[in-house]
mmCIF file of the N, C-alpha and C atoms, coordinates in Angstrom:
data_MODEL
# 
_entry.id   MODEL 
# 
loop_
_atom_site.group_PDB 
_atom_site.id 
_atom_site.type_symbol 
_atom_site.label_atom_id 
_atom_site.label_alt_id 
_atom_site.label_comp_id 
_atom_site.label_asym_id 
_atom_site.label_entity_id 
_atom_site.label_seq_id 
_atom_site.pdbx_PDB_ins_code 
_atom_site.Cartn_x 
_atom_site.Cartn_y 
_atom_site.Cartn_z 
_atom_site.occupancy 
_atom_site.B_iso_or_equiv 
_atom_site.pdbx_formal_charge 
_atom_site.auth_seq_id 
_atom_site.auth_comp_id 
_atom_site.auth_asym_id 
_atom_site.auth_atom_id 
_atom_site.pdbx_PDB_model_num 
ATOM 1   N N  . MET A 1 1  ? -13.525 -14.356 -14.563 1.00 0.00 ? 1  MET A N  1 
ATOM 2   C CA . MET A 1 1  ? -12.852 -13.597 -13.526 1.00 0.00 ? 1  MET A CA 1 
ATOM 3   C C  . MET A 1 1  ? -13.872 -12.732 -12.796 1.00 0.00 ? 1  MET A C  1 
ATOM 4   N N  . LYS A 1 2  ? -13.715 -12.628 -11.483 1.00 0.00 ? 2  LYS A N  1 
ATOM 5   C CA . LYS A 1 2  ? -14.630 -11.814 -10.695 1.00 0.00 ? 2  LYS A CA 1 
ATOM 6   C C  . LYS A 1 2  ? -14.424 -10.332 -10.987 1.00 0.00 ? 2  LYS A C  1 
ATOM 7   N N  . LYS A 1 3  ? -15.497 -9.589  -10.831 1.00 0.00 ? 3  LYS A N  1 
ATOM 8   C CA . LYS A 1 3  ? -15.398 -8.140  -10.980 1.00 0.00 ? 3  LYS A CA 1 
ATOM 9   C C  . LYS A 1 3  ? -14.656 -7.570  -9.771  1.00 0.00 ? 3  LYS A C  1 
ATOM 10  N N  . PRO A 1 4  ? -13.879 -6.499  -9.979  1.00 0.00 ? 4  PRO A N  1 
ATOM 11  C CA . PRO A 1 4  ? -13.260 -5.836  -8.836  1.00 0.00 ? 4  PRO A CA 1 
ATOM 12  C C  . PRO A 1 4  ? -14.337 -5.333  -7.864  1.00 0.00 ? 4  PRO A C  1 
ATOM 13  N N  . LEU A 1 5  ? -13.992 -5.268  -6.598  1.00 0.00 ? 5  LEU A N  1 
ATOM 14  C CA . LEU A 1 5  ? -14.943 -4.866  -5.566  1.00 0.00 ? 5  LEU A CA 1 
ATOM 15  C C  . LEU A 1 5  ? -15.568 -3.505  -5.863  1.00 0.00 ? 5  LEU A C  1 
ATOM 16  N N  . ILE A 1 6  ? -14.755 -2.561  -6.264  1.00 0.00 ? 6  ILE A N  1 
ATOM 17  C CA . ILE A 1 6  ? -15.282 -1.219  -6.538  1.00 0.00 ? 6  ILE A CA 1 
ATOM 18  C C  . ILE A 1 6  ? -16.265 -1.242  -7.709  1.00 0.00 ? 6  ILE A C  1 
ATOM 19  N N  . GLN A 1 7  ? -16.046 -2.120  -8.669  1.00 0.00 ? 7  GLN A N  1 
ATOM 20  C CA . GLN A 1 7  ? -16.981 -2.249  -9.790  1.00 0.00 ? 7  GLN A CA 1 
ATOM 21  C C  . GLN A 1 7  ? -18.294 -2.867  -9.315  1.00 0.00 ? 7  GLN A C  1 
ATOM 22  N N  . ARG A 1 8  ? -18.214 -3.814  -8.392  1.00 0.00 ? 8  ARG A N  1 
ATOM 23  C CA . ARG A 1 8  ? -19.443 -4.401  -7.860  1.00 0.00 ? 8  ARG A CA 1 
ATOM 24  C C  . ARG A 1 8  ? -20.255 -3.368  -7.083  1.00 0.00 ? 8  ARG A C  1 
ATOM 25  N N  . MET A 1 9  ? -19.566 -2.410  -6.452  1.00 0.00 ? 9  MET A N  1 
ATOM 26  C CA . MET A 1 9  ? -20.274 -1.382  -5.687  1.00 0.00 ? 9  MET A CA 1 
ATOM 27  C C  . MET A 1 9  ? -20.850 -0.293  -6.583  1.00 0.00 ? 9  MET A C  1 
ATOM 28  N N  . LEU A 1 10 ? -20.104 0.116   -7.614  1.00 0.00 ? 10 LEU A N  1 
ATOM 29  C CA . LEU A 1 10 ? -20.494 1.271   -8.427  1.00 0.00 ? 10 LEU A CA 1 
ATOM 30  C C  . LEU A 1 10 ? -20.840 0.937   -9.876  1.00 0.00 ? 10 LEU A C  1 
ATOM 31  N N  . GLY A 1 11 ? -20.690 -0.302  -10.270 1.00 0.00 ? 11 GLY A N  1 
ATOM 32  C CA . GLY A 1 11 ? -20.842 -0.688  -11.669 1.00 0.00 ? 11 GLY A CA 1 
ATOM 33  C C  . GLY A 1 11 ? -22.209 -0.421  -12.268 1.00 0.00 ? 11 GLY A C  1 
ATOM 34  N N  . LYS A 1 12 ? -23.258 -0.458  -11.457 1.00 0.00 ? 12 LYS A N  1 
ATOM 35  C CA . LYS A 1 12 ? -24.598 -0.194  -11.984 1.00 0.00 ? 12 LYS A CA 1 
ATOM 36  C C  . LYS A 1 12 ? -24.810 1.292   -12.256 1.00 0.00 ? 12 LYS A C  1 
ATOM 37  N N  . GLU A 1 13 ? -24.031 2.127   -11.590 1.00 0.00 ? 13 GLU A N  1 
ATOM 38  C CA . GLU A 1 13 ? -24.161 3.576   -11.738 1.00 0.00 ? 13 GLU A CA 1 
ATOM 39  C C  . GLU A 1 13 ? -23.213 4.155   -12.783 1.00 0.00 ? 13 GLU A C  1 
ATOM 40  N N  . LEU A 1 14 ? -22.073 3.504   -12.986 1.00 0.00 ? 14 LEU A N  1 
ATOM 41  C CA . LEU A 1 14 ? -21.033 4.042   -13.863 1.00 0.00 ? 14 LEU A CA 1 
ATOM 42  C C  . LEU A 1 14 ? -20.658 3.042   -14.947 1.00 0.00 ? 14 LEU A C  1 
ATOM 43  N N  . SER A 1 15 ? -20.407 3.558   -16.126 1.00 0.00 ? 15 SER A N  1 
ATOM 44  C CA . SER A 1 15 ? -19.936 2.741   -17.235 1.00 0.00 ? 15 SER A CA 1 
ATOM 45  C C  . SER A 1 15 ? -18.479 3.109   -17.495 1.00 0.00 ? 15 SER A C  1 
ATOM 46  N N  . LEU A 1 16 ? -17.571 2.215   -17.101 1.00 0.00 ? 16 LEU A N  1 
ATOM 47  C CA . LEU A 1 16 ? -16.143 2.466   -17.257 1.00 0.00 ? 16 LEU A CA 1 
ATOM 48  C C  . LEU A 1 16 ? -15.476 1.254   -17.894 1.00 0.00 ? 16 LEU A C  1 
ATOM 49  N N  . PRO A 1 17 ? -14.364 1.469   -18.599 1.00 0.00 ? 17 PRO A N  1 
ATOM 50  C CA . PRO A 1 17 ? -13.613 0.334   -19.143 1.00 0.00 ? 17 PRO A CA 1 
ATOM 51  C C  . PRO A 1 17 ? -13.087 -0.565  -18.017 1.00 0.00 ? 17 PRO A C  1 
ATOM 52  N N  . GLN A 1 18 ? -12.920 -1.833  -18.309 1.00 0.00 ? 18 GLN A N  1 
ATOM 53  C CA . GLN A 1 18 ? -12.468 -2.795  -17.300 1.00 0.00 ? 18 GLN A CA 1 
ATOM 54  C C  . GLN A 1 18 ? -11.118 -2.402  -16.706 1.00 0.00 ? 18 GLN A C  1 
ATOM 55  N N  . GLN A 1 19 ? -10.228 -1.867  -17.526 1.00 0.00 ? 19 GLN A N  1 
ATOM 56  C CA . GLN A 1 19 ? -8.906  -1.466  -17.040 1.00 0.00 ? 19 GLN A CA 1 
ATOM 57  C C  . GLN A 1 19 ? -9.019  -0.364  -15.983 1.00 0.00 ? 19 GLN A C  1 
ATOM 58  N N  . VAL A 1 20 ? -9.964  0.540   -16.146 1.00 0.00 ? 20 VAL A N  1 
ATOM 59  C CA . VAL A 1 20 ? -10.166 1.619   -15.175 1.00 0.00 ? 20 VAL A CA 1 
ATOM 60  C C  . VAL A 1 20 ? -10.660 1.041   -13.857 1.00 0.00 ? 20 VAL A C  1 
ATOM 61  N N  . TRP A 1 21 ? -11.610 0.104   -13.927 1.00 0.00 ? 21 TRP A N  1 
ATOM 62  C CA . TRP A 1 21 ? -12.097 -0.542  -12.699 1.00 0.00 ? 21 TRP A CA 1 
ATOM 63  C C  . TRP A 1 21 ? -10.946 -1.239  -11.969 1.00 0.00 ? 21 TRP A C  1 
ATOM 64  N N  . SER A 1 22 ? -10.120 -1.934  -12.710 1.00 0.00 ? 22 SER A N  1 
ATOM 65  C CA . SER A 1 22 ? -9.001  -2.659  -12.093 1.00 0.00 ? 22 SER A CA 1 
ATOM 66  C C  . SER A 1 22 ? -8.009  -1.703  -11.446 1.00 0.00 ? 22 SER A C  1 
ATOM 67  N N  . ARG A 1 23 ? -7.705  -0.611  -12.127 1.00 0.00 ? 23 ARG A N  1 
ATOM 68  C CA . ARG A 1 23 ? -6.776  0.381   -11.558 1.00 0.00 ? 23 ARG A CA 1 
ATOM 69  C C  . ARG A 1 23 ? -7.354  1.033   -10.310 1.00 0.00 ? 23 ARG A C  1 
ATOM 70  N N  . LEU A 1 24 ? -8.637  1.362   -10.356 1.00 0.00 ? 24 LEU A N  1 
ATOM 71  C CA . LEU A 1 24 ? -9.281  1.942   -9.177  1.00 0.00 ? 24 LEU A CA 1 
ATOM 72  C C  . LEU A 1 24 ? -9.248  0.972   -8.006  1.00 0.00 ? 24 LEU A C  1 
ATOM 73  N N  . ASN A 1 25 ? -9.546  -0.272  -8.281  1.00 0.00 ? 25 ASN A N  1 
ATOM 74  C CA . ASN A 1 25 ? -9.543  -1.284  -7.231  1.00 0.00 ? 25 ASN A CA 1 
ATOM 75  C C  . ASN A 1 25 ? -8.155  -1.408  -6.608  1.00 0.00 ? 25 ASN A C  1 
ATOM 76  N N  . LEU A 1 26 ? -7.130  -1.472  -7.457  1.00 0.00 ? 26 LEU A N  1 
ATOM 77  C CA . LEU A 1 26 ? -5.759  -1.563  -6.967  1.00 0.00 ? 26 LEU A CA 1 
ATOM 78  C C  . LEU A 1 26 ? -5.378  -0.314  -6.174  1.00 0.00 ? 26 LEU A C  1 
ATOM 79  N N  . ALA A 1 27 ? -5.752  0.847   -6.676  1.00 0.00 ? 27 ALA A N  1 
ATOM 80  C CA . ALA A 1 27 ? -5.428  2.097   -5.991  1.00 0.00 ? 27 ALA A CA 1 
ATOM 81  C C  . ALA A 1 27 ? -6.038  2.132   -4.592  1.00 0.00 ? 27 ALA A C  1 
ATOM 82  N N  . TRP A 1 28 ? -7.306  1.727   -4.479  1.00 0.00 ? 28 TRP A N  1 
ATOM 83  C CA . TRP A 1 28 ? -7.951  1.716   -3.162  1.00 0.00 ? 28 TRP A CA 1 
ATOM 84  C C  . TRP A 1 28 ? -7.323  0.679   -2.241  1.00 0.00 ? 28 TRP A C  1 
ATOM 85  N N  . ALA A 1 29 ? -6.964  -0.475  -2.776  1.00 0.00 ? 29 ALA A N  1 
ATOM 86  C CA . ALA A 1 29 ? -6.315  -1.501  -1.953  1.00 0.00 ? 29 ALA A CA 1 
ATOM 87  C C  . ALA A 1 29 ? -4.980  -0.990  -1.418  1.00 0.00 ? 29 ALA A C  1 
ATOM 88  N N  . VAL A 1 30 ? -4.181  -0.383  -2.284  1.00 0.00 ? 30 VAL A N  1 
ATOM 89  C CA . VAL A 1 30 ? -2.889  0.168   -1.867  1.00 0.00 ? 30 VAL A CA 1 
ATOM 90  C C  . VAL A 1 30 ? -3.105  1.298   -0.861  1.00 0.00 ? 30 VAL A C  1 
ATOM 91  N N  . PHE A 1 31 ? -4.083  2.149   -1.098  1.00 0.00 ? 31 PHE A N  1 
ATOM 92  C CA . PHE A 1 31 ? -4.388  3.244   -0.174  1.00 0.00 ? 31 PHE A CA 1 
ATOM 93  C C  . PHE A 1 31 ? -4.682  2.703   1.226   1.00 0.00 ? 31 PHE A C  1 
ATOM 94  N N  . PHE A 1 32 ? -5.547  1.696   1.313   1.00 0.00 ? 32 PHE A N  1 
ATOM 95  C CA . PHE A 1 32 ? -5.902  1.153   2.623   1.00 0.00 ? 32 PHE A CA 1 
ATOM 96  C C  . PHE A 1 32 ? -4.726  0.445   3.290   1.00 0.00 ? 32 PHE A C  1 
ATOM 97  N N  . ILE A 1 33 ? -3.909  -0.236  2.514   1.00 0.00 ? 33 ILE A N  1 
ATOM 98  C CA . ILE A 1 33 ? -2.721  -0.881  3.083   1.00 0.00 ? 33 ILE A CA 1 
ATOM 99  C C  . ILE A 1 33 ? -1.763  0.169   3.634   1.00 0.00 ? 33 ILE A C  1 
ATOM 100 N N  . LEU A 1 34 ? -1.521  1.234   2.867   1.00 0.00 ? 34 LEU A N  1 
ATOM 101 C CA . LEU A 1 34 ? -0.622  2.295   3.331   1.00 0.00 ? 34 LEU A CA 1 
ATOM 102 C C  . LEU A 1 34 ? -1.180  3.007   4.559   1.00 0.00 ? 34 LEU A C  1 
ATOM 103 N N  . CYS A 1 35 ? -2.482  3.241   4.579   1.00 0.00 ? 35 CYS A N  1 
ATOM 104 C CA . CYS A 1 35 ? -3.101  3.851   5.768   1.00 0.00 ? 35 CYS A CA 1 
ATOM 105 C C  . CYS A 1 35 ? -2.934  2.944   6.979   1.00 0.00 ? 35 CYS A C  1 
ATOM 106 N N  . GLY A 1 36 ? -3.125  1.656   6.778   1.00 0.00 ? 36 GLY A N  1 
ATOM 107 C CA . GLY A 1 36 ? -2.956  0.708   7.875   1.00 0.00 ? 36 GLY A CA 1 
ATOM 108 C C  . GLY A 1 36 ? -1.528  0.671   8.388   1.00 0.00 ? 36 GLY A C  1 
ATOM 109 N N  . LEU A 1 37 ? -0.566  0.664   7.478   1.00 0.00 ? 37 LEU A N  1 
ATOM 110 C CA . LEU A 1 37 ? 0.839   0.669   7.880   1.00 0.00 ? 37 LEU A CA 1 
ATOM 111 C C  . LEU A 1 37 ? 1.206   1.961   8.606   1.00 0.00 ? 37 LEU A C  1 
ATOM 112 N N  . ALA A 1 38 ? 0.716   3.091   8.095   1.00 0.00 ? 38 ALA A N  1 
ATOM 113 C CA . ALA A 1 38 ? 0.969   4.369   8.767   1.00 0.00 ? 38 ALA A CA 1 
ATOM 114 C C  . ALA A 1 38 ? 0.349   4.367   10.157  1.00 0.00 ? 38 ALA A C  1 
ATOM 115 N N  . ASN A 1 39 ? -0.846  3.829   10.279  1.00 0.00 ? 39 ASN A N  1 
ATOM 116 C CA . ASN A 1 39 ? -1.519  3.758   11.566  1.00 0.00 ? 39 ASN A CA 1 
ATOM 117 C C  . ASN A 1 39 ? -0.720  2.914   12.560  1.00 0.00 ? 39 ASN A C  1 
ATOM 118 N N  . ILE A 1 40 ? -0.244  1.766   12.116  1.00 0.00 ? 40 ILE A N  1 
ATOM 119 C CA . ILE A 1 40 ? 0.552   0.906   13.003  1.00 0.00 ? 40 ILE A CA 1 
ATOM 120 C C  . ILE A 1 40 ? 1.830   1.614   13.432  1.00 0.00 ? 40 ILE A C  1 
ATOM 121 N N  . TYR A 1 41 ? 2.514   2.237   12.479  1.00 0.00 ? 41 TYR A N  1 
ATOM 122 C CA . TYR A 1 41 ? 3.753   2.949   12.808  1.00 0.00 ? 41 TYR A CA 1 
ATOM 123 C C  . TYR A 1 41 ? 3.493   4.049   13.832  1.00 0.00 ? 41 TYR A C  1 
ATOM 124 N N  . ILE A 1 42 ? 2.500   4.876   13.573  1.00 0.00 ? 42 ILE A N  1 
ATOM 125 C CA . ILE A 1 42 ? 2.199   5.996   14.471  1.00 0.00 ? 42 ILE A CA 1 
ATOM 126 C C  . ILE A 1 42 ? 1.744   5.488   15.834  1.00 0.00 ? 42 ILE A C  1 
ATOM 127 N N  . ALA A 1 43 ? 0.940   4.444   15.863  1.00 0.00 ? 43 ALA A N  1 
ATOM 128 C CA . ALA A 1 43 ? 0.439   3.905   17.128  1.00 0.00 ? 43 ALA A CA 1 
ATOM 129 C C  . ALA A 1 43 ? 1.568   3.373   18.011  1.00 0.00 ? 43 ALA A C  1 
ATOM 130 N N  . PHE A 1 44 ? 2.578   2.757   17.412  1.00 0.00 ? 44 PHE A N  1 
ATOM 131 C CA . PHE A 1 44 ? 3.633   2.131   18.209  1.00 0.00 ? 44 PHE A CA 1 
ATOM 132 C C  . PHE A 1 44 ? 4.867   3.002   18.429  1.00 0.00 ? 44 PHE A C  1 
ATOM 133 N N  . TRP A 1 45 ? 5.070   4.017   17.597  1.00 0.00 ? 45 TRP A N  1 
ATOM 134 C CA . TRP A 1 45 ? 6.306   4.792   17.696  1.00 0.00 ? 45 TRP A CA 1 
ATOM 135 C C  . TRP A 1 45 ? 6.114   6.235   18.137  1.00 0.00 ? 45 TRP A C  1 
ATOM 136 N N  . LEU A 1 46 ? 4.894   6.730   18.151  1.00 0.00 ? 46 LEU A N  1 
ATOM 137 C CA . LEU A 1 46 ? 4.651   8.120   18.538  1.00 0.00 ? 46 LEU A CA 1 
ATOM 138 C C  . LEU A 1 46 ? 3.703   8.166   19.729  1.00 0.00 ? 46 LEU A C  1 
ATOM 139 N N  . PRO A 1 47 ? 3.663   9.309   20.436  1.00 0.00 ? 47 PRO A N  1 
ATOM 140 C CA . PRO A 1 47 ? 2.769   9.418   21.598  1.00 0.00 ? 47 PRO A CA 1 
ATOM 141 C C  . PRO A 1 47 ? 1.296   9.211   21.218  1.00 0.00 ? 47 PRO A C  1 
ATOM 142 N N  . GLN A 1 48 ? 0.522   8.781   22.205  1.00 0.00 ? 48 GLN A N  1 
ATOM 143 C CA . GLN A 1 48 ? -0.880  8.444   21.968  1.00 0.00 ? 48 GLN A CA 1 
ATOM 144 C C  . GLN A 1 48 ? -1.682  9.629   21.431  1.00 0.00 ? 48 GLN A C  1 
ATOM 145 N N  . ASN A 1 49 ? -1.422  10.838  21.927  1.00 0.00 ? 49 ASN A N  1 
ATOM 146 C CA . ASN A 1 49 ? -2.197  11.999  21.455  1.00 0.00 ? 49 ASN A CA 1 
ATOM 147 C C  . ASN A 1 49 ? -1.966  12.260  19.963  1.00 0.00 ? 49 ASN A C  1 
ATOM 148 N N  . ILE A 1 50 ? -0.774  11.996  19.475  1.00 0.00 ? 50 ILE A N  1 
ATOM 149 C CA . ILE A 1 50 ? -0.504  12.153  18.041  1.00 0.00 ? 50 ILE A CA 1 
ATOM 150 C C  . ILE A 1 50 ? -1.253  11.080  17.255  1.00 0.00 ? 50 ILE A C  1 
ATOM 151 N N  . TRP A 1 51 ? -1.252  9.857   17.775  1.00 0.00 ? 51 TRP A N  1 
ATOM 152 C CA . TRP A 1 51 ? -1.978  8.771   17.110  1.00 0.00 ? 51 TRP A CA 1 
ATOM 153 C C  . TRP A 1 51 ? -3.471  9.078   17.036  1.00 0.00 ? 51 TRP A C  1 
ATOM 154 N N  . VAL A 1 52 ? -4.039  9.584   18.137  1.00 0.00 ? 52 VAL A N  1 
ATOM 155 C CA . VAL A 1 52 ? -5.470  9.913   18.152  1.00 0.00 ? 52 VAL A CA 1 
ATOM 156 C C  . VAL A 1 52 ? -5.772  10.988  17.114  1.00 0.00 ? 52 VAL A C  1 
ATOM 157 N N  . ASN A 1 53 ? -4.956  12.030  17.066  1.00 0.00 ? 53 ASN A N  1 
ATOM 158 C CA . ASN A 1 53 ? -5.163  13.087  16.069  1.00 0.00 ? 53 ASN A CA 1 
ATOM 159 C C  . ASN A 1 53 ? -5.018  12.551  14.648  1.00 0.00 ? 53 ASN A C  1 
ATOM 160 N N  . PHE A 1 54 ? -4.060  11.663  14.441  1.00 0.00 ? 54 PHE A N  1 
ATOM 161 C CA . PHE A 1 54 ? -3.895  11.057  13.121  1.00 0.00 ? 54 PHE A CA 1 
ATOM 162 C C  . PHE A 1 54 ? -5.134  10.260  12.735  1.00 0.00 ? 54 PHE A C  1 
ATOM 163 N N  . LYS A 1 55 ? -5.641  9.454   13.671  1.00 0.00 ? 55 LYS A N  1 
ATOM 164 C CA . LYS A 1 55 ? -6.823  8.633   13.383  1.00 0.00 ? 55 LYS A CA 1 
ATOM 165 C C  . LYS A 1 55 ? -8.041  9.503   13.082  1.00 0.00 ? 55 LYS A C  1 
ATOM 166 N N  . VAL A 1 56 ? -8.243  10.542  13.899  1.00 0.00 ? 56 VAL A N  1 
ATOM 167 C CA . VAL A 1 56 ? -9.454  11.357  13.770  1.00 0.00 ? 56 VAL A CA 1 
ATOM 168 C C  . VAL A 1 56 ? -9.364  12.316  12.584  1.00 0.00 ? 56 VAL A C  1 
ATOM 169 N N  . PHE A 1 57 ? -8.276  13.036  12.489  1.00 0.00 ? 57 PHE A N  1 
ATOM 170 C CA . PHE A 1 57 ? -8.173  14.085  11.475  1.00 0.00 ? 57 PHE A CA 1 
ATOM 171 C C  . PHE A 1 57 ? -7.364  13.657  10.248  1.00 0.00 ? 57 PHE A C  1 
ATOM 172 N N  . GLY A 1 58 ? -6.244  13.015  10.470  1.00 0.00 ? 58 GLY A N  1 
ATOM 173 C CA . GLY A 1 58 ? -5.364  12.648  9.367   1.00 0.00 ? 58 GLY A CA 1 
ATOM 174 C C  . GLY A 1 58 ? -5.988  11.651  8.411   1.00 0.00 ? 58 GLY A C  1 
ATOM 175 N N  . LEU A 1 59 ? -6.496  10.557  8.957   1.00 0.00 ? 59 LEU A N  1 
ATOM 176 C CA . LEU A 1 59 ? -7.091  9.542   8.081   1.00 0.00 ? 59 LEU A CA 1 
ATOM 177 C C  . LEU A 1 59 ? -8.371  10.038  7.426   1.00 0.00 ? 59 LEU A C  1 
ATOM 178 N N  . THR A 1 60 ? -9.123  10.865  8.140   1.00 0.00 ? 60 THR A N  1 
ATOM 179 C CA . THR A 1 60 ? -10.331 11.441  7.541   1.00 0.00 ? 60 THR A CA 1 
ATOM 180 C C  . THR A 1 60 ? -9.960  12.319  6.352   1.00 0.00 ? 60 THR A C  1 
ATOM 181 N N  . ALA A 1 61 ? -8.962  13.174  6.533   1.00 0.00 ? 61 ALA A N  1 
ATOM 182 C CA . ALA A 1 61 ? -8.532  14.061  5.451   1.00 0.00 ? 61 ALA A CA 1 
ATOM 183 C C  . ALA A 1 61 ? -7.946  13.263  4.285   1.00 0.00 ? 61 ALA A C  1 
ATOM 184 N N  . LEU A 1 62 ? -7.114  12.273  4.592   1.00 0.00 ? 62 LEU A N  1 
ATOM 185 C CA . LEU A 1 62 ? -6.531  11.447  3.527   1.00 0.00 ? 62 LEU A CA 1 
ATOM 186 C C  . LEU A 1 62 ? -7.610  10.731  2.725   1.00 0.00 ? 62 LEU A C  1 
ATOM 187 N N  . THR A 1 63 ? -8.601  10.196  3.418   1.00 0.00 ? 63 THR A N  1 
ATOM 188 C CA . THR A 1 63 ? -9.681  9.488   2.731   1.00 0.00 ? 63 THR A CA 1 
ATOM 189 C C  . THR A 1 63 ? -10.491 10.437  1.864   1.00 0.00 ? 63 THR A C  1 
ATOM 190 N N  . LEU A 1 64 ? -10.761 11.627  2.363   1.00 0.00 ? 64 LEU A N  1 
ATOM 191 C CA . LEU A 1 64 ? -11.499 12.619  1.579   1.00 0.00 ? 64 LEU A CA 1 
ATOM 192 C C  . LEU A 1 64 ? -10.726 12.996  0.319   1.00 0.00 ? 64 LEU A C  1 
ATOM 193 N N  . VAL A 1 65 ? -9.449  13.279  0.461   1.00 0.00 ? 65 VAL A N  1 
ATOM 194 C CA . VAL A 1 65 ? -8.622  13.653  -0.689  1.00 0.00 ? 65 VAL A CA 1 
ATOM 195 C C  . VAL A 1 65 ? -8.551  12.501  -1.691  1.00 0.00 ? 65 VAL A C  1 
ATOM 196 N N  . PHE A 1 66 ? -8.358  11.284  -1.200  1.00 0.00 ? 66 PHE A N  1 
ATOM 197 C CA . PHE A 1 66 ? -8.267  10.141  -2.109  1.00 0.00 ? 66 PHE A CA 1 
ATOM 198 C C  . PHE A 1 66 ? -9.591  9.894   -2.819  1.00 0.00 ? 66 PHE A C  1 
ATOM 199 N N  . THR A 1 67 ? -10.692 10.104  -2.118  1.00 0.00 ? 67 THR A N  1 
ATOM 200 C CA . THR A 1 67 ? -12.010 9.960   -2.740  1.00 0.00 ? 67 THR A CA 1 
ATOM 201 C C  . THR A 1 67 ? -12.195 10.994  -3.844  1.00 0.00 ? 67 THR A C  1 
ATOM 202 N N  . LEU A 1 68 ? -11.796 12.230  -3.584  1.00 0.00 ? 68 LEU A N  1 
ATOM 203 C CA . LEU A 1 68 ? -11.898 13.278  -4.608  1.00 0.00 ? 68 LEU A CA 1 
ATOM 204 C C  . LEU A 1 68 ? -11.016 12.960  -5.815  1.00 0.00 ? 68 LEU A C  1 
ATOM 205 N N  . LEU A 1 69 ? -9.801  12.497  -5.565  1.00 0.00 ? 69 LEU A N  1 
ATOM 206 C CA . LEU A 1 69 ? -8.917  12.125  -6.672  1.00 0.00 ? 69 LEU A CA 1 
ATOM 207 C C  . LEU A 1 69 ? -9.495  10.955  -7.468  1.00 0.00 ? 69 LEU A C  1 
ATOM 208 N N  . SER A 1 70 ? -10.105 10.011  -6.783  1.00 0.00 ? 70 SER A N  1 
ATOM 209 C CA . SER A 1 70 ? -10.760 8.897   -7.480  1.00 0.00 ? 70 SER A CA 1 
ATOM 210 C C  . SER A 1 70 ? -11.910 9.400   -8.339  1.00 0.00 ? 70 SER A C  1 
ATOM 211 N N  . GLY A 1 71 ? -12.660 10.360  -7.816  1.00 0.00 ? 71 GLY A N  1 
ATOM 212 C CA . GLY A 1 71 ? -13.760 10.940  -8.583  1.00 0.00 ? 71 GLY A CA 1 
ATOM 213 C C  . GLY A 1 71 ? -13.274 11.628  -9.842  1.00 0.00 ? 71 GLY A C  1 
ATOM 214 N N  . ILE A 1 72 ? -12.173 12.343  -9.738  1.00 0.00 ? 72 ILE A N  1 
ATOM 215 C CA . ILE A 1 72 ? -11.590 13.000  -10.913 1.00 0.00 ? 72 ILE A CA 1 
ATOM 216 C C  . ILE A 1 72 ? -11.137 11.949  -11.928 1.00 0.00 ? 72 ILE A C  1 
ATOM 217 N N  . TYR A 1 73 ? -10.494 10.908  -11.441 1.00 0.00 ? 73 TYR A N  1 
ATOM 218 C CA . TYR A 1 73 ? -10.035 9.823   -12.324 1.00 0.00 ? 73 TYR A CA 1 
ATOM 219 C C  . TYR A 1 73 ? -11.219 9.167   -13.026 1.00 0.00 ? 73 TYR A C  1 
ATOM 220 N N  . ILE A 1 74 ? -12.268 8.894   -12.280 1.00 0.00 ? 74 ILE A N  1 
ATOM 221 C CA . ILE A 1 74 ? -13.472 8.289   -12.867 1.00 0.00 ? 74 ILE A CA 1 
ATOM 222 C C  . ILE A 1 74 ? -14.066 9.216   -13.917 1.00 0.00 ? 74 ILE A C  1 
ATOM 223 N N  . TYR A 1 75 ? -14.203 10.487  -13.595 1.00 0.00 ? 75 TYR A N  1 
ATOM 224 C CA . TYR A 1 75 ? -14.801 11.452  -14.519 1.00 0.00 ? 75 TYR A CA 1 
ATOM 225 C C  . TYR A 1 75 ? -14.015 11.520  -15.827 1.00 0.00 ? 75 TYR A C  1 
ATOM 226 N N  . ARG A 1 76 ? -12.695 11.492  -15.724 1.00 0.00 ? 76 ARG A N  1 
ATOM 227 C CA . ARG A 1 76 ? -11.854 11.585  -16.920 1.00 0.00 ? 76 ARG A CA 1 
ATOM 228 C C  . ARG A 1 76 ? -11.964 10.356  -17.817 1.00 0.00 ? 76 ARG A C  1 
ATOM 229 N N  . HIS A 1 77 ? -12.405 9.234   -17.265 1.00 0.00 ? 77 HIS A N  1 
ATOM 230 C CA . HIS A 1 77 ? -12.487 7.998   -18.043 1.00 0.00 ? 77 HIS A CA 1 
ATOM 231 C C  . HIS A 1 77 ? -13.909 7.580   -18.382 1.00 0.00 ? 77 HIS A C  1 
ATOM 232 N N  . MET A 1 78 ? -14.880 8.401   -18.022 1.00 0.00 ? 78 MET A N  1 
ATOM 233 C CA . MET A 1 78 ? -16.263 8.092   -18.376 1.00 0.00 ? 78 MET A CA 1 
ATOM 234 C C  . MET A 1 78 ? -16.474 8.352   -19.859 1.00 0.00 ? 78 MET A C  1 
ATOM 235 N N  . PRO A 1 79 ? -17.338 7.574   -20.493 1.00 0.00 ? 79 PRO A N  1 
ATOM 236 C CA . PRO A 1 79 ? -17.682 7.874   -21.888 1.00 0.00 ? 79 PRO A CA 1 
ATOM 237 C C  . PRO A 1 79 ? -18.261 9.288   -21.992 1.00 0.00 ? 79 PRO A C  1 
ATOM 238 N N  . GLN A 1 80 ? -17.993 9.976   -23.074 1.00 0.00 ? 80 GLN A N  1 
ATOM 239 C CA . GLN A 1 80 ? -18.392 11.377  -23.225 1.00 0.00 ? 80 GLN A CA 1 
ATOM 240 C C  . GLN A 1 80 ? -19.888 11.600  -23.050 1.00 0.00 ? 80 GLN A C  1 
ATOM 241 N N  . ASP A 1 81 ? -20.717 10.677  -23.478 1.00 0.00 ? 81 ASP A N  1 
ATOM 242 C CA . ASP A 1 81 ? -22.159 10.880  -23.366 1.00 0.00 ? 81 ASP A CA 1 
ATOM 243 C C  . ASP A 1 81 ? -22.661 10.738  -21.931 1.00 0.00 ? 81 ASP A C  1 
ATOM 244 N N  . ASP A 1 82 ? -21.828 10.212  -21.005 1.00 0.00 ? 82 ASP A N  1 
ATOM 245 C CA . ASP A 1 82 ? -22.223 10.079  -19.604 1.00 0.00 ? 82 ASP A CA 1 
ATOM 246 C C  . ASP A 1 82 ? -21.887 11.313  -18.779 1.00 0.00 ? 82 ASP A C  1 
ATOM 247 N N  . HIS A 1 83 ? -21.071 12.225  -19.295 1.00 0.00 ? 83 HIS A N  1 
ATOM 248 C CA . HIS A 1 83 ? -20.709 13.435  -18.547 1.00 0.00 ? 83 HIS A CA 1 
ATOM 249 C C  . HIS A 1 83 ? -21.935 14.327  -18.416 1.00 0.00 ? 83 HIS A C  1 
ATOM 250 N N  . HIS A 1 84 ? -22.231 14.719  -17.188 1.00 0.00 ? 84 HIS A N  1 
ATOM 251 C CA . HIS A 1 84 ? -23.398 15.586  -16.951 1.00 0.00 ? 84 HIS A CA 1 
ATOM 252 C C  . HIS A 1 84 ? -22.948 16.947  -16.520 1.00 0.00 ? 84 HIS A C  1 
# 
């Protein structure tokens, strides 16, 4: 079976159980799908200025928050000797 995409990107830097890699990969896939669906909804149903603000500020903030939450999840599942 192929490694999850996120494991291929970060696997050399982090040692995590396979289940954690799979969950992270799924979480990021769902995150991007939901962001895409929200973007389509806002683009077609709300005024353009709201869509622009959502794209510039909303998606940036959502991505930052999701990245931080992913970092916390990764940290909690790292082997104890890898915590710095």
